[in-house]
N, C-alpha and C positions, 0 to 999 in steps of 0.2 A: 632627416634622421627621424624615425618614428618616435612619438612621444605618448606616454600614457596620461591622458587627461581625465580629471574628474568631471562627471556630469553635474550640472547645476543643481539638480535635486539631491544628489549625494552630498554635495557641499552643504546644503541647507540642513540635511539630517546630521552631518558631522559638526556643523556649527551650533545646532540646536536653536536655529532662528530663521526668520525670513532673510532672503538674500537677494542682492542687487546684481544685475548683469546687463550687458549691452550686446546686441546682435548687430551684424553689419550687412544686412540685405534689405531690399525694399519690403515693406509691410504689405500684407494682403495678397501675396502671390498664390496662384493655383500651384498645384504640384508640378504641372508641366512647365510653368513659368519659373518655378524654383529650380527645376532641373536645368533649364536653359541658363539661369543665373549661375548656377554651380559650374556649369560647363565653361562659362565665360571667364571664370576666375582662374587666372594662371598661378597666382601667388597671393594668399590672403595677407601676408606680411607686408605687401606693398600697397594694400588698399589705402588711399590717401585719407579717408575719413577715419579709419582705424589708427593709422599713424598719428593723426592730429589729436584724437581723443587720448590715446595712450601717452603721448607726449605731455598733454595737458595734465593727465593724472599724475605723472612722474613729476612734473613741476610742482604740483600741489601737495606732493608726498602722500598721495592716496595709493594704497597698495592695490594691486590687481594681479590676476593670473589668467592665462587661457583656461577655458573650460568648454566642456561639451554641452549641447542642448539637453533638454530633459531626456532622460533615458527612455527608450522605448523597446519593448519586446517584439514589435511589429515591423521595425524598419531600422536601417543603419544610415545615418546622415554623416556625410564627411564634415571635417572641421571647416567652418566658414569664418573663423577669426573671433568667435564669441569670447567675451572676457567677463569674469566674475570680479566685481568691485568690492573690496575688503572694508566696507562700511556698513553699519547696521541701517536697516530701513527704519528711520525714526525722523519724522517730519519736524521734530523740535531740535534735532541735532544740527548745529551750525555747518558741520562738514557735509552732511546730507543735503542741507539747503544749498550750499555752494555748488555741489554736483548737480543737483536738479536744476538749478538756475542756468548751469552751463549747457546741459543737455536738452532742456525743455524751454519752450516759449512761455510767457506768463499765463497763457490760456491752457496750458498742459499739453499742447501738441508738441511733437518732436522738432527741435531746432534744425536737425540734419536729416535729409530725405532718406539716406541709406543707413541710419543708425537708429536702433530702438532701444530705449531705456526701459528696462523691465524689472520685475521682482517675482521670485517664486516664494510662496508661503510655505512655511514648515508643514502646515496641515496638508497641503497638496503634495509636498515632497514625500510625506509619510505614506502616500498611496503606493510608492515604489520601495517601501522599506524592505520588502522580501528580496530586492536586488542585493542587499547587503549580506545575505546569508552566504556562508563559505561555499564555494563551488557553483554558485547560481549561474554566473556567466559562462563558466566552462561547460556546464550541462546545456545551457541555452545554445551555445555555439555548435555543439554536436548535433543538435536538432534543428538548426536554422536551415 
């Protein structure tokens, strides 16, 4: 069943802060490699690493929700299982530290090959603030 998901940059604007998210595809893919990866995914809900991470988040009682990648007026990217994690990006926050330590190695590299722990700053999200104007996406779709 189709779902309407918020883009991660829209979430940052709505929350008024930097936001954390996890993507579930290998880092550094070219566009053609990304397309091959997209074509190979039959069901993002069954990706083992996504299931492992979301189960861990649930066990820790950390809120999360599916979200879209950063919105773009130049392309449409299918949903690949990306999740927004409902914790502030605050290195002094014990919950953030627990999350970081689960997703990253001590040197800051990713613990899992096909999961990337990321954040979007509010300032970069504000570059897309015009997307929040009433009717923006409807007009965009007519001209796509």
